[in-house]
C-alpha beads as a LAMMPS data file, in Angstrom:
LAMMPS data file: protein, C-alpha beads

69 atoms
68 bonds

1 atom types
1 bond types

-500.0 500.0 xlo xhi
-500.0 500.0 ylo yhi
-500.0 500.0 zlo zhi

Masses

1 110.0

Atoms # bond

1 1 1 -388.898 370.236 -42.477
2 1 1 -388.056 373.865 -41.827
3 1 1 -386.818 376.388 -44.092
4 1 1 -383.539 378.159 -43.580
5 1 1 -382.496 381.580 -45.177
6 1 1 -380.032 381.244 -48.060
7 1 1 -377.660 384.060 -49.071
8 1 1 -376.413 384.715 -52.673
9 1 1 -377.988 385.513 -55.874
10 1 1 -378.178 389.302 -55.561
11 1 1 -381.923 389.273 -55.471
12 1 1 -384.324 391.205 -53.245
13 1 1 -386.189 387.939 -52.740
14 1 1 -385.624 386.167 -49.497
15 1 1 -384.334 382.676 -50.678
16 1 1 -384.850 379.708 -48.232
17 1 1 -383.925 375.916 -48.306
18 1 1 -385.198 373.039 -46.611
19 1 1 -383.573 371.760 -43.519
20 1 1 -383.367 368.438 -45.249
21 1 1 -380.414 370.096 -47.293
22 1 1 -378.173 369.359 -44.425
23 1 1 -378.119 365.832 -45.556
24 1 1 -375.332 364.141 -47.244
25 1 1 -375.893 365.896 -50.648
26 1 1 -376.505 369.312 -49.206
27 1 1 -375.609 370.935 -52.813
28 1 1 -378.397 369.066 -54.403
29 1 1 -381.434 371.106 -53.330
30 1 1 -383.801 373.929 -54.404
31 1 1 -384.327 377.071 -52.824
32 1 1 -387.687 378.882 -52.748
33 1 1 -388.558 382.699 -52.399
34 1 1 -392.140 382.930 -51.493
35 1 1 -394.085 386.326 -52.184
36 1 1 -397.995 386.939 -51.665
37 1 1 -398.611 385.961 -55.129
38 1 1 -395.705 383.818 -56.589
39 1 1 -393.524 380.976 -55.311
40 1 1 -390.045 381.451 -56.963
41 1 1 -387.776 378.507 -57.418
42 1 1 -384.028 377.906 -58.160
43 1 1 -381.258 375.489 -58.099
44 1 1 -379.144 376.202 -54.878
45 1 1 -376.064 375.294 -57.026
46 1 1 -376.673 377.883 -59.525
47 1 1 -378.451 381.009 -57.880
48 1 1 -377.835 383.321 -60.696
49 1 1 -379.244 380.778 -63.140
50 1 1 -382.798 380.076 -64.578
51 1 1 -385.765 380.198 -62.120
52 1 1 -389.243 378.741 -62.055
53 1 1 -392.156 380.761 -60.791
54 1 1 -395.582 379.139 -59.689
55 1 1 -398.672 380.181 -58.125
56 1 1 -398.928 379.428 -54.281
57 1 1 -401.823 377.060 -54.775
58 1 1 -399.693 375.109 -57.376
59 1 1 -396.763 374.915 -55.177
60 1 1 -398.957 373.742 -52.061
61 1 1 -400.303 370.853 -54.322
62 1 1 -396.931 369.897 -55.390
63 1 1 -395.456 369.806 -51.753
64 1 1 -398.534 367.627 -50.718
65 1 1 -397.896 365.394 -53.490
66 1 1 -394.304 365.075 -52.996
67 1 1 -394.700 364.540 -49.257
68 1 1 -396.839 361.424 -49.891
69 1 1 -395.190 358.164 -49.231

Bonds

1 1 1 2
2 1 2 3
3 1 3 4
4 1 4 5
5 1 5 6
6 1 6 7
7 1 7 8
8 1 8 9
9 1 9 10
10 1 10 11
11 1 11 12
12 1 12 13
13 1 13 14
14 1 14 15
15 1 15 16
16 1 16 17
17 1 17 18
18 1 18 19
19 1 19 20
20 1 20 21
21 1 21 22
22 1 22 23
23 1 23 24
24 1 24 25
25 1 25 26
26 1 26 27
27 1 27 28
28 1 28 29
29 1 29 30
30 1 30 31
31 1 31 32
32 1 32 33
33 1 33 34
34 1 34 35
35 1 35 36
36 1 36 37
37 1 37 38
38 1 38 39
39 1 39 40
40 1 40 41
41 1 41 42
42 1 42 43
43 1 43 44
44 1 44 45
45 1 45 46
46 1 46 47
47 1 47 48
48 1 48 49
49 1 49 50
50 1 50 51
51 1 51 52
52 1 52 53
53 1 53 54
54 1 54 55
55 1 55 56
56 1 56 57
57 1 57 58
58 1 58 59
59 1 59 60
60 1 60 61
61 1 61 62
62 1 62 63
63 1 63 64
64 1 64 65
65 1 65 66
66 1 66 67
67 1 67 68
68 1 68 69
């Protein structure tokens, strides 16, 4: 998986979405904007909507869990 820059949302954050978003349902994806202290998460279909924020360690643990077969 690679992360690609995403536009929109009018934010100073640099949003990225997974290269897996190029699949048949590319509109069903989350985007992340990492900063040194926080991982910001949003729905790619609603960039101006609600967002989540989590610590980098919690995000890393989630990604490891989600990548497990």
